[in-house]
MARKOLVEX-986247 format. One record per atom (N, C-alpha, C): atom name; residue number from 1; x, y, z; residue in three letters. Coordinates in steps of 0.02 Angstrom, whole numbers, plus 50000, padded with zeros to 5 digits. Example, Ala and Ser with C-alpha at 12.3 -4.5 7.8 and 13.67 -1.06 7.14 Angstrom:
BEGIN
["N",1,[50660,49716,50390],"ALA"]
["CA",1,[50615,49775,50390],"ALA"]
["C",1,[50660,49835,50390],"ALA"]
["N",2,[50642,49888,50354],"SER"]
["CA",2,[50684,49947,50357],"SER"]
["C",2,[50645,50002,50394],"SER"]
This chain:
BEGIN
["N",1,[54839,55289,56039],"MET"]
["CA",1,[54782,55298,55990],"MET"]
["C",1,[54819,55247,55920],"MET"]
["N",2,[54769,55207,55881],"SER"]
["CA",2,[54780,55162,55859],"SER"]
["C",2,[54803,55193,55789],"SER"]
["N",3,[54834,55185,55734],"THR"]
["CA",3,[54834,55209,55670],"THR"]
["C",3,[54831,55151,55621],"THR"]
["N",4,[54776,55094,55652],"TRP"]
["CA",4,[54754,55049,55593],"TRP"]
["C",4,[54694,55067,55595],"TRP"]
["N",5,[54663,55095,55525],"GLN"]
["CA",5,[54595,55112,55485],"GLN"]
["C",5,[54568,55064,55456],"GLN"]
["N",6,[54515,55037,55476],"ARG"]
["CA",6,[54476,54996,55420],"ARG"]
["C",6,[54450,55023,55358],"ARG"]
["N",7,[54472,54988,55308],"VAL"]
["CA",7,[54442,55024,55244],"VAL"]
["C",7,[54401,54992,55218],"VAL"]
["N",8,[54368,54925,55234],"CYS"]
["CA",8,[54319,54905,55196],"CYS"]
["C",8,[54307,54812,55215],"CYS"]
["N",9,[54249,54801,55207],"ASP"]
["CA",9,[54253,54724,55219],"ASP"]
["C",9,[54296,54670,55173],"ASP"]
["N",10,[54319,54619,55175],"VAL"]
["CA",10,[54351,54588,55147],"VAL"]
["C",10,[54312,54575,55067],"VAL"]
["N",11,[54240,54556,55083],"THR"]
["CA",11,[54206,54530,55044],"THR"]
["C",11,[54202,54570,54961],"THR"]
["N",12,[54230,54644,54999],"ALA"]
["CA",12,[54228,54697,54944],"ALA"]
["C",12,[54265,54703,54902],"ALA"]
["N",13,[54333,54666,54895],"LEU"]
["CA",13,[54382,54658,54868],"LEU"]
["C",13,[54386,54597,54824],"LEU"]
["N",14,[54359,54612,54766],"GLU"]
["CA",14,[54362,54552,54705],"GLU"]
["C",14,[54437,54532,54672],"GLU"]
["N",15,[54438,54467,54655],"GLY"]
["CA",15,[54510,54481,54626],"GLY"]
["C",15,[54523,54511,54582],"GLY"]
["N",16,[54593,54528,54602],"ASN"]
["CA",16,[54637,54591,54543],"ASN"]
["C",16,[54599,54647,54521],"ASN"]
["N",17,[54543,54666,54553],"VAL"]
["CA",17,[54499,54724,54541],"VAL"]
["C",17,[54528,54783,54593],"VAL"]
["N",18,[54574,54837,54568],"ILE"]
["CA",18,[54588,54881,54593],"ILE"]
["C",18,[54530,54935,54620],"ILE"]
["N",19,[54518,54957,54688],"LYS"]
["CA",19,[54470,55001,54712],"LYS"]
["C",19,[54493,55054,54725],"LYS"]
["N",20,[54468,55120,54743],"GLU"]
["CA",20,[54488,55166,54767],"GLU"]
["C",20,[54431,55174,54838],"GLU"]
["N",21,[54478,55198,54889],"PHE"]
["CA",21,[54437,55219,54955],"PHE"]
["C",21,[54466,55276,54981],"PHE"]
["N",22,[54441,55335,55018],"ASP"]
["CA",22,[54449,55370,55055],"ASP"]
["C",22,[54453,55365,55139],"ASP"]
["N",23,[54514,55369,55153],"VAL"]
["CA",23,[54517,55330,55228],"VAL"]
["C",23,[54542,55383,55269],"VAL"]
["N",24,[54512,55439,55321],"GLU"]
["CA",24,[54534,55472,55366],"GLU"]
["C",24,[54583,55530,55289],"GLU"]
["N",25,[54542,55548,55247],"GLY"]
["CA",25,[54569,55597,55206],"GLY"]
["C",25,[54614,55566,55152],"GLY"]
["N",26,[54656,55511,55165],"LYS"]
["CA",26,[54689,55499,55120],"LYS"]
["C",26,[54666,55447,55062],"LYS"]
["N",27,[54683,55464,55013],"LYS"]
["CA",27,[54655,55433,54953],"LYS"]
["C",27,[54688,55378,54956],"LYS"]
["N",28,[54667,55296,54947],"LEU"]
["CA",28,[54697,55225,54931],"LEU"]
["C",28,[54685,55211,54872],"LEU"]
["N",29,[54722,55168,54856],"ALA"]
["CA",29,[54694,55103,54802],"ALA"]
["C",29,[54715,55030,54841],"ALA"]
["N",30,[54671,54997,54834],"VAL"]
["CA",30,[54663,54936,54888],"VAL"]
["C",30,[54652,54890,54822],"VAL"]
["N",31,[54700,54818,54816],"VAL"]
["CA",31,[54683,54771,54767],"VAL"]
["C",31,[54690,54694,54816],"VAL"]
["N",32,[54648,54645,54791],"ARG"]
["CA",32,[54677,54595,54833],"ARG"]
["C",32,[54704,54546,54753],"ARG"]
["N",33,[54751,54516,54794],"ALA"]
["CA",33,[54809,54483,54710],"ALA"]
["C",33,[54826,54430,54749],"ALA"]
["N",34,[54822,54376,54711],"GLY"]
["CA",34,[54854,54305,54749],"GLY"]
["C",34,[54839,54284,54809],"GLY"]
["N",35,[54787,54299,54830],"GLY"]
["CA",35,[54762,54281,54908],"GLY"]
["C",35,[54789,54351,54968],"GLY"]
["N",36,[54820,54409,54940],"GLU"]
["CA",36,[54832,54452,54985],"GLU"]
["C",36,[54817,54506,54950],"GLU"]
["N",37,[54827,54556,55009],"VAL"]
["CA",37,[54754,54629,54991],"VAL"]
["C",37,[54862,54674,54998],"VAL"]
["N",38,[54845,54732,54958],"PHE"]
["CA",38,[54885,54769,54961],"PHE"]
["C",38,[54850,54834,54951],"PHE"]
["N",39,[54884,54897,54983],"ALA"]
["CA",39,[54873,54964,54981],"ALA"]
["C",39,[54912,55015,54976],"ALA"]
["N",40,[54885,55071,54935],"PHE"]
["CA",40,[54954,55111,54903],"PHE"]
["C",40,[54922,55181,54897],"PHE"]
["N",41,[54956,55226,54885],"PRO"]
["CA",41,[54923,55289,54882],"PRO"]
["C",41,[54892,55288,54813],"PRO"]
["N",42,[54829,55312,54799],"LEU"]
["CA",42,[54794,55325,54751],"LEU"]
["C",42,[54836,55349,54692],"LEU"]
["N",43,[54864,55400,54693],"ARG"]
["CA",43,[54900,55432,54640],"ARG"]
["C",43,[54965,55386,54607],"ARG"]
["N",44,[54972,55381,54535],"CYS"]
["CA",44,[55033,55368,54524],"CYS"]
["C",44,[55081,55399,54520],"CYS"]
["N",45,[55136,55374,54537],"PRO"]
["CA",45,[55193,55426,54535],"PRO"]
["C",45,[55220,55482,54466],"PRO"]
["N",46,[55206,55438,54427],"HIS"]
["CA",46,[55231,55476,54373],"HIS"]
["C",46,[55200,55524,54340],"HIS"]
["N",47,[55123,55522,54332],"MET"]
["CA",47,[55083,55593,54321],"MET"]
["C",47,[55037,55592,54371],"MET"]
["N",48,[55036,55555,54413],"ASP"]
["CA",48,[54985,55581,54459],"ASP"]
["C",48,[54918,55541,54425],"ASP"]
["N",49,[54904,55496,54392],"GLU"]
["CA",49,[54844,55476,54361],"GLU"]
["C",49,[54823,55410,54418],"GLU"]
["N",50,[54747,55412,54422],"PRO"]
["CA",50,[54740,55378,54484],"PRO"]
["C",50,[54757,55305,54461],"PRO"]
["N",51,[54773,55262,54517],"LEU"]
["CA",51,[54802,55190,54494],"LEU"]
["C",51,[54735,55143,54503],"LEU"]
["N",52,[54684,55160,54532],"SER"]
["CA",52,[54625,55126,54525],"SER"]
["C",52,[54595,55110,54457],"SER"]
["N",53,[54608,55145,54397],"THR"]
["CA",53,[54591,55133,54344],"THR"]
["C",53,[54652,55085,54325],"THR"]
["N",54,[54698,55074,54357],"GLY"]
["CA",54,[54758,55025,54328],"GLY"]
["C",54,[54739,54951,54318],"GLY"]
["N",55,[54770,54908,54300],"MET"]
["CA",55,[54766,54844,54286],"MET"]
["C",55,[54791,54791,54325],"MET"]
["N",56,[54792,54745,54359],"CYS"]
["CA",56,[54832,54711,54404],"CYS"]
["C",56,[54818,54631,54374],"CYS"]
["N",57,[54877,54599,54354],"ASP"]
["CA",57,[54881,54526,54334],"ASP"]
["C",57,[54925,54508,54362],"ASP"]
["N",58,[54914,54443,54402],"GLY"]
["CA",58,[54947,54423,54460],"GLY"]
["C",58,[54981,54474,54503],"GLY"]
["N",59,[55053,54462,54505],"GLU"]
["CA",59,[55077,54502,54542],"GLU"]
["C",59,[55102,54572,54507],"GLU"]
["N",60,[55078,54581,54454],"THR"]
["CA",60,[55093,54657,54434],"THR"]
["C",60,[55052,54703,54424],"THR"]
["N",61,[55063,54751,54454],"LEU"]
["CA",61,[55005,54826,54446],"LEU"]
["C",61,[55038,54856,54381],"LEU"]
["N",62,[55005,54870,54338],"THR"]
["CA",62,[54992,54927,54289],"THR"]
["C",62,[54964,54987,54280],"THR"]
["N",63,[54990,55030,54284],"CYS"]
["CA",63,[54961,55108,54275],"CYS"]
["C",63,[54928,55103,54192],"CYS"]
["N",64,[54855,55132,54196],"SER"]
["CA",64,[54831,55116,54138],"SER"]
["C",64,[54850,55174,54094],"SER"]
["N",65,[54888,55225,54127],"PHE"]
["CA",65,[54896,55311,54089],"PHE"]
["C",65,[54952,55300,54045],"PHE"]
["N",66,[55014,55244,54080],"HIS"]
["CA",66,[55077,55276,54042],"HIS"]
["C",66,[55118,55209,54042],"HIS"]
["N",67,[55071,55135,54076],"LEU"]
["CA",67,[55105,55075,54083],"LEU"]
["C",67,[55171,55054,54134],"LEU"]
["N",68,[55160,55123,54165],"TRP"]
["CA",68,[55223,55091,54241],"TRP"]
["C",68,[55203,55037,54276],"TRP"]
["N",69,[55260,55009,54261],"GLN"]
["CA",69,[55230,54937,54295],"GLN"]
["C",69,[55255,54923,54387],"GLN"]
["N",70,[55229,54890,54435],"TRP"]
["CA",70,[55272,54850,54486],"TRP"]
["C",70,[55244,54801,54525],"TRP"]
["N",71,[55287,54773,54539],"ASN"]
["CA",71,[55266,54697,54593],"ASN"]
["C",71,[55255,54738,54641],"ASN"]
["N",72,[55184,54682,54652],"LEU"]
["CA",72,[55140,54705,54722],"LEU"]
["C",72,[55172,54685,54780],"LEU"]
["N",73,[55195,54641,54782],"LYS"]
["CA",73,[55229,54612,54834],"LYS"]
["C",73,[55285,54662,54857],"LYS"]
["N",74,[55341,54660,54818],"SER"]
["CA",74,[55391,54719,54842],"SER"]
["C",74,[55397,54778,54830],"SER"]
["N",75,[55345,54833,54790],"GLY"]
["CA",75,[55357,54876,54772],"GLY"]
["C",75,[55375,54904,54709],"GLY"]
["N",76,[55437,54857,54699],"LYS"]
["CA",76,[55479,54881,54654],"LYS"]
["C",76,[55469,54889,54588],"LYS"]
["N",77,[55500,54916,54545],"SER"]
["CA",77,[55467,54942,54466],"SER"]
["C",77,[55499,54870,54420],"SER"]
["N",78,[55449,54833,54392],"THR"]
["CA",78,[55458,54787,54330],"THR"]
["C",78,[55456,54792,54294],"THR"]
["N",79,[55446,54861,54250],"GLY"]
["CA",79,[55470,54893,54197],"GLY"]
["C",79,[55492,54955,54194],"GLY"]
["N",80,[55461,55014,54143],"ASP"]
["CA",80,[55492,55053,54128],"ASP"]
["C",80,[55482,55117,54186],"ASP"]
["N",81,[55460,55102,54251],"ALA"]
["CA",81,[55432,55149,54319],"ALA"]
["C",81,[55497,55163,54345],"ALA"]
["N",82,[55500,55229,54346],"GLU"]
["CA",82,[55577,55260,54388],"GLU"]
["C",82,[55562,55264,54437],"GLU"]
["N",83,[55513,55238,54481],"VAL"]
["CA",83,[55497,55275,54537],"VAL"]
["C",83,[55461,55202,54582],"VAL"]
["N",84,[55470,55186,54631],"ASP"]
["CA",84,[55460,55118,54660],"ASP"]
["C",84,[55395,55136,54694],"ASP"]
["N",85,[55355,55079,54691],"LEU"]
["CA",85,[55291,55098,54712],"LEU"]
["C",85,[55275,55099,54799],"LEU"]
["N",86,[55242,55158,54834],"LEU"]
["CA",86,[55239,55141,54895],"LEU"]
["C",86,[55196,55113,54922],"LEU"]
["N",87,[55206,55068,54981],"LYS"]
["CA",87,[55134,55046,55015],"LYS"]
["C",87,[55125,55052,55070],"LYS"]
["N",88,[55075,55033,55092],"TYR"]
["CA",88,[55046,55039,55168],"TYR"]
["C",88,[55044,54970,55192],"TYR"]
["N",89,[55049,54954,55253],"PRO"]
["CA",89,[55059,54902,55286],"PRO"]
["C",89,[54974,54876,55300],"PRO"]
["N",90,[54948,54815,55265],"VAL"]
["CA",90,[54892,54793,55272],"VAL"]
["C",90,[54880,54756,55316],"VAL"]
["N",91,[54820,54746,55349],"LYS"]
["CA",91,[54808,54660,55401],"LYS"]
["C",91,[54717,54658,55365],"LYS"]
["N",92,[54706,54590,55373],"GLU"]
["CA",92,[54635,54575,55380],"GLU"]
["C",92,[54628,54542,55440],"GLU"]
["N",93,[54570,54572,55467],"GLU"]
["CA",93,[54556,54545,55539],"GLU"]
["C",93,[54468,54557,55549],"GLU"]
["N",94,[54448,54497,55558],"SER"]
["CA",94,[54369,54492,55598],"SER"]
["C",94,[54323,54529,55527],"SER"]
["N",95,[54358,54496,55463],"GLY"]
["CA",95,[54310,54501,55401],"GLY"]
["C",95,[54330,54560,55376],"GLY"]
["N",96,[54370,54617,55402],"GLY"]
["CA",96,[54393,54685,55374],"GLY"]
["C",96,[54449,54679,55366],"GLY"]
["N",97,[54457,54737,55321],"VAL"]
["CA",97,[54541,54756,55298],"VAL"]
["C",97,[54554,54811,55318],"VAL"]
["N",98,[54609,54826,55353],"PHE"]
["CA",98,[54647,54878,55389],"PHE"]
["C",98,[54709,54898,55369],"PHE"]
["N",99,[54722,54969,55359],"VAL"]
["CA",99,[54762,55000,55332],"VAL"]
["C",99,[54806,55025,55399],"VAL"]
["N",100,[54857,55034,55387],"ASP"]
["CA",100,[54916,55066,55454],"ASP"]
["C",100,[54933,55127,55415],"ASP"]
["N",101,[54914,55192,55435],"LEU"]
["CA",101,[54909,55250,55410],"LEU"]
["C",101,[54965,55293,55450],"LEU"]
["N",102,[55009,55267,55497],"ALA"]
["CA",102,[55056,55287,55533],"ALA"]
["C",102,[55092,55334,55511],"ALA"]
["N",103,[55121,55314,55452],"THR"]
["CA",103,[55172,55359,55385],"THR"]
["C",103,[55153,55385,55344],"THR"]
["N",104,[55156,55450,55336],"GLU"]
["CA",104,[55124,55490,55260],"GLU"]
["C",104,[55176,55468,55220],"GLU"]
["N",105,[55131,55421,55160],"LEU"]
["CA",105,[55174,55409,55110],"LEU"]
["C",105,[55176,55471,55034],"LEU"]
["N",106,[55220,55491,55009],"ARG"]
["CA",106,[55211,55536,54981],"ARG"]
["C",106,[55270,55530,54906],"ARG"]
["N",107,[55263,55535,54864],"TYR"]
["CA",107,[55306,55551,54814],"TYR"]
["C",107,[55325,55593,54788],"TYR"]
["N",108,[55386,55640,54818],"ASP"]
["CA",108,[55419,55707,54799],"ASP"]
["C",108,[55474,55702,54749],"ASP"]
């Protein structure tokens, strides 16, 4: 059984706008930045706020609630964030965006 799940059409993602999706019961935040697509758990690891309300500037994702920041490519903190950003594997295929949900990503 494939763990890759279709999230949306590639055209649904506008540059640097973080969108929220529910895929197989998992809440995701997805963004296209710098020609790449990134997917991560919807909730911020700091105070559980939705990252879909955040801002994306180039490769930097900023939570709008407490201004924690991460590098989208590496998931590493670039500011005050004390926890790295967990990311799902993403691929674009046949005009769609697919996320591999094989691993449960959780901030414990």
